C-alpha positions as a printed NumPy array, in Angstrom:
array([[204.683, 170.431,   0.157],
       [201.781, 172.785,  -0.242],
       [203.187, 175.069,   2.446],
       [206.473, 175.399,   0.636],
       [204.676, 176.12 ,  -2.613],
       [202.601, 178.775,  -0.842],
       [205.71 , 180.479,   0.53 ],
       [207.448, 180.425,  -2.869],
       [204.424, 181.848,  -4.588],
       [204.187, 184.575,  -1.936],
       [207.835, 185.506,  -2.567],
       [207.449, 185.392,  -6.326],
       [204.38 , 187.643,  -6.314],
       [205.938, 190.07 ,  -3.873],
       [206.026, 193.731,  -4.822],
       [209.591, 193.725,  -3.537],
       [210.77 , 192.48 ,  -6.904],
       [209.514, 195.673,  -8.473],
       [211.567, 197.872,  -6.145],
       [214.812, 199.547,  -7.239],
       [218.142, 198.848,  -5.662],
       [219.461, 195.758,  -3.979],
       [216.61 , 193.628,  -2.664],
       [218.541, 191.74 ,   0.036],
       [219.436, 194.75 ,   2.119],
       [218.011, 195.889,   5.45 ],
       [217.575, 199.3  ,   3.917],
       [215.018, 197.956,   1.533],
       [211.654, 198.11 ,   3.356],
       [210.149, 195.585,   1.035],
       [212.802, 193.047,   2.036],
       [212.252, 193.78 ,   5.737],
       [208.486, 193.411,   5.396],
       [208.885, 190.152,   3.466],
       [211.378, 188.836,   6.017],
       [209.05 , 189.822,   8.896],
       [206.155, 188.098,   7.18 ],
       [208.15 , 184.915,   6.704],
       [209.267, 184.953,  10.345],
       [205.667, 185.499,  11.444],
       [204.44 , 182.596,   9.295],
       [207.303, 180.436,  10.61 ],
       [206.366, 181.209,  14.221],
       [202.75 , 180.351,  13.473],
       [203.835, 177.045,  11.928],
       [206.276, 176.304,  14.773],
       [203.572, 176.707,  17.429],
       [201.161, 174.716,  15.246],
       [198.643, 177.544,  15.143],
       [197.059, 176.307,  11.879],
       [196.495, 172.892,  13.482],
       [194.993, 174.552,  16.56 ],
       [192.788, 176.768,  14.403],
       [191.781, 173.748,  12.334],
       [191.078, 171.8  ,  15.557],
       [189.021, 174.655,  16.96 ],
       [187.129, 174.94 ,  13.685],
       [186.571, 171.163,  13.604],
       [185.44 , 171.261,  17.218],
       [183.106, 174.156,  16.47 ],
       [181.811, 172.319,  13.358],
       [181.168, 169.188,  15.465],
       [179.391, 171.304,  18.07 ],
       [177.263, 172.959,  15.381],
       [176.528, 169.547,  13.856],
       [175.475, 168.221,  17.291],
       [173.279, 171.272,  17.816],
       [171.721, 170.738,  14.384],
       [171.052, 167.086,  15.189],
       [169.525, 168.102,  18.518],
       [167.43 , 170.733,  16.739],
       [166.269, 168.097,  14.217],
       [165.403, 165.723,  17.04 ],
       [163.514, 168.482,  18.855],
       [161.748, 169.38 ,  15.621],
       [160.689, 165.758,  15.079],
       [159.55 , 165.553,  18.694],
       [157.602, 168.787,  18.275],
       [155.997, 167.44 ,  15.083],
       [155.019, 164.232,  16.878],
       [153.664, 166.227,  19.808],
       [151.74 , 168.514,  17.45 ],
       [150.298, 165.507,  15.632],
       [149.334, 164.006,  18.98 ],
       [147.618, 167.214,  20.059],
       [145.846, 167.5  ,  16.711],
       [144.631, 163.892,  17.028],
       [143.513, 164.551,  20.582],
       [141.757, 167.759,  19.5  ],
       [140.007, 165.855,  16.703],
       [138.941, 163.117,  19.137],
       [137.656, 165.698,  21.631],
       [135.766, 167.505,  18.858],
       [134.202, 164.227,  17.693],
       [133.294, 163.374,  21.285],
       [131.77 , 166.826,  21.774],
       [129.799, 166.397,  18.538],
       [128.559, 163.008,  19.746],
       [127.56 , 164.501,  23.103],
       [125.735, 167.38 ,  21.414],
       [123.916, 165.064,  18.993],
       [123.043, 162.717,  21.884],
       [121.746, 165.639,  23.91 ],
       [119.686, 166.839,  20.943],
       [118.244, 163.358,  20.465],
       [117.454, 163.097,  24.187],
       [115.855, 166.546,  24.148],
       [113.747, 165.628,  21.125],
       [112.733, 162.342,  22.753],
       [111.906, 164.167,  25.989],
       [109.857, 166.741,  24.061],
       [107.998, 163.981,  22.214],
       [107.368, 162.137,  25.49 ],
       [106.199, 165.361,  27.155],
       [103.844, 166.01 ,  24.249],
       [102.521, 162.437,  24.478],
       [102.132, 162.763,  28.261],
       [100.301, 166.073,  27.769],
       [ 97.929, 164.473,  25.243],
       [ 97.318, 161.58 ,  27.645],
       [ 96.722, 163.962,  30.558],
       [ 94.29 , 166.019,  28.467],
       [ 92.49 , 162.838,  27.381],
       [ 92.288, 161.636,  31.008],
       [ 90.961, 164.995,  32.215],
       [ 88.489, 165.113,  29.362],
       [ 87.311, 161.569,  30.177],
       [ 87.083, 162.475,  33.869],
       [ 85.107, 165.618,  33.026],
       [ 82.774, 163.643,  30.76 ],
       [ 82.372, 161.062,  33.513],
       [ 81.586, 163.799,  36.039],
       [ 79.107, 165.36 ,  33.615],
       [ 77.526, 161.957,  33.022],
       [ 77.362, 161.274,  36.77 ],
       [ 75.906, 164.726,  37.435],
       [ 73.402, 164.224,  34.641],
       [ 72.409, 160.811,  36.054],
       [ 72.155, 162.284,  39.53 ],
       [ 70.039, 165.159,  38.263],
       [ 67.747, 162.751,  36.363],
       [ 67.471, 160.571,  39.487],
       [ 66.643, 163.584,  41.657],
       [ 64.032, 164.763,  39.152],
       [ 62.482, 161.258,  39.079],
       [ 62.525, 161.014,  42.862],
       [ 61.01 , 164.46 ,  43.141],
       [ 58.412, 163.56 ,  40.501],
       [ 57.629, 160.316,  42.323],
       [ 57.335, 162.046,  45.667],
       [ 55.145, 164.768,  44.158],
       [ 53.055, 162.109,  42.408],
       [ 52.772, 160.058,  45.62 ],
       [ 51.864, 163.149,  47.596],
       [ 49.319, 164.191,  44.985],
       [ 47.921, 160.662,  44.843],
       [ 47.802, 160.548,  48.647],
       [ 45.92 , 163.794,  48.789],
       [ 43.609, 162.662,  46.049],
       [ 42.995, 159.331,  47.779],
       [ 42.544, 161.047,  51.109],
       [ 39.883, 163.29 ,  49.636],
       [ 38.089, 160.489,  47.831],
       [ 38.524, 157.71 ,  50.344],
       [ 35.894, 156.967,  52.935],
       [ 36.503, 155.279,  56.242],
       [ 35.066, 151.946,  55.066],
       [ 37.226, 151.912,  51.928],
       [ 40.312, 152.767,  54.017],
       [ 39.643, 149.849,  56.386],
       [ 39.099, 147.469,  53.453],
       [ 42.332, 148.661,  51.813],
       [ 44.294, 148.123,  55.071],
       [ 42.828, 144.623,  55.454],
       [ 43.791, 143.781,  51.852],
       [ 47.367, 145.025,  52.379],
       [ 47.736, 142.941,  55.578],
       [ 46.489, 139.828,  53.825],
       [ 48.953, 140.449,  50.955],
       [ 51.85 , 140.791,  53.387],
       [ 50.768, 137.633,  55.194],
       [ 50.63 , 135.704,  51.936],
       [ 54.071, 136.891,  50.892],
       [ 55.727, 136.217,  54.229],
       [ 54.457, 132.63 ,  54.444]])
């Protein structure tokens, strides 16, 4: 029905109606053009060209719709993948921050331990040095005493040797022997 109305409206609005002379004559170019147009439209309708064009357009629209759906799906997949990578990047950054803070804490602990070890080593060396000084001082005091004793004994021996007579020496030897005998028995 709409096709018939379209054809009638095309004929009614035709400029052929404004031409002079008989309209339905092959000499009238407007009539020939209108007749050719109607035959052309009839051939198109006979071979169902509008249906084919509509089918091709529907097919193309379906293809475009499928491509749009695929593009949406790919976009959603890309968003999910991006979110996954962002989460992974955040996790890796947090892990790196934890590693760095752990390394800093370990370095600080190692520095504190090294400082404590250094203080202990210095204290041990200082104690060892004081001990060596004390031992050297004791050794020096002992040597001085021994030297003083030996000098005193030598001086006393010389003094006794000068003052002692043969009788006093014999009496002193006899007294020493009797003392040794008394102590041994």
